[in-house]
N, C-alpha and C positions, 0 to 999 in steps of 0.2 A: 470687648465689645461681647454684644448680649444676642444670641442666635434664636431666632423665633421660627415656630414652623408651620405658623401661619397668621393670618387675620387676626383672627379672635386673642391670640397669646397676647402681640402686639399692639390691640388698641388696649388691656387688659393692663399690659403693661406701663403703657403711656397713662393711662389714666391713674395707676397706682404713685405715678410720679408725680401727678399735678394734684393729687389728693396732698401729698406731703408737704407741697406747698402754700397748703392755703395758710395754714399758722402762721409760718412768717411772712405772707404776702399781708393777710390780717395784721400782723404787729406793725408792719411797716406803713399801713393805710391810716392805723391809730397813732403812729409818729407824728405822718404828715399834718394828719386832724390835731393834735398838741403841739403840734409847732405854730398853726395858725394862731391858737387861741393863743399862746405864750409871743408871739410876735405883735398881734392885734390889742390882747387887753395887756398882759404884765408887764411888756415891753416898752408898749407907749403910752400908760395911764398911771398917775400917782393918785388914788383914791384918796378925794377929800371930804364926801360925804358919808361914805359906807366904810365899815374896817374887812381888810382881803383877808378873805380864808382860807385860800389856795385851794379851794375846793375846784374851783374851775379848771386847775392844770390837772383836773384827773378824768373828765367829761366826755374824753373818746374811749370807748368800751367795743370790744369785739362782741357783738351781740350775737350770729352765730355761724357753725361752721360747716362745710356740704363738703362733699369729696369735691367738688369742680366751683364751690362758690364762698363767698366769705363774706359776712355783714357787718360794717362797724358804723356806729354811729354814736351824736353825743348825746350823751345821756342823764338826765334827771334826776341825779343820784346825790346832790348835797341838800344843806337842811336852811336854803336861802327863803329868807322872808323879803317880800314888800315891805319897803320903808313906808308906801301910801297904807295899804290894806292889812300890813302885818299877816297876812295868808303867804302861803308857800307860793316863793316866785321861781321860774329859773331864768337865772340872769341871761344865758346866750339870747331866748327872745329879747330882752330888755337890750342888749347890746346891737345885734342884729337889727333892731327896728328904732333905734336913736332914742331910746328913752330911761339910759341911764343918768342918773343926777351927776353932777360933773361941781355945779357949786348951788347951794340954796341961803335964801334970807328969804326974809319975811315977805319980801315983795314978787319975790320971780324964782325961778329954778332955772339953770344953765344944764344941756343934756350934753353928753359926749355927741360925738357924729358916729350914726349908725357905720359898725365894723360889717365887714365881706366874709366872715369867718366860712360860714358854710358853702358860699360858691365858690371862695378860693380854694376851700379843702379840693373842691366837688375837679376844682382845672386840674390842681397839680396831681390829681390822684387818677386822673383819665390822660396826664402828661407821663407821669412818670410809671405806673404800675405795669404796662406791657411790657418797658425793657426790664423791670425788675423781676417780673416771673421768668422771661427769657434767661437773664441770669443764673438764675435760680436753675432751670431746667438743662442751660449747659452745662453747669457746672455739677448737676444732677446725673451726668451723661447722655443727654438727650441734644443733642447736636442739630438746633432749630435755628429756620433764617428770621 
């Protein structure tokens, strides 16, 4: 048990424990987001018009960590190109918008249905992260309810 002599010491200690939680919380958020990519794209679609590079498997990235917050985002860090314009293209935008080609012939293009990677990630993070943080804090000796 930790003995504190005043409120300021108690607050500083709690803030220091919370600060140590931000990196593991960011990693967990990244895992949740990447699992959505894996489930909604990799496990559910086999490419026929484009070549799979595996780069979508690494788009969830920790953007920043502060002492009491962490930002995780889907980062456009691949070397993808649009089949139409041949310019840089972030596939997550195409997947979420339902504009990734499934089949193409000289007469028409059939698209994959839109994914819901971003909203599903947000819902899972909102539902899972409070308990994840609580478990971490308890493990660190802060008996939170």
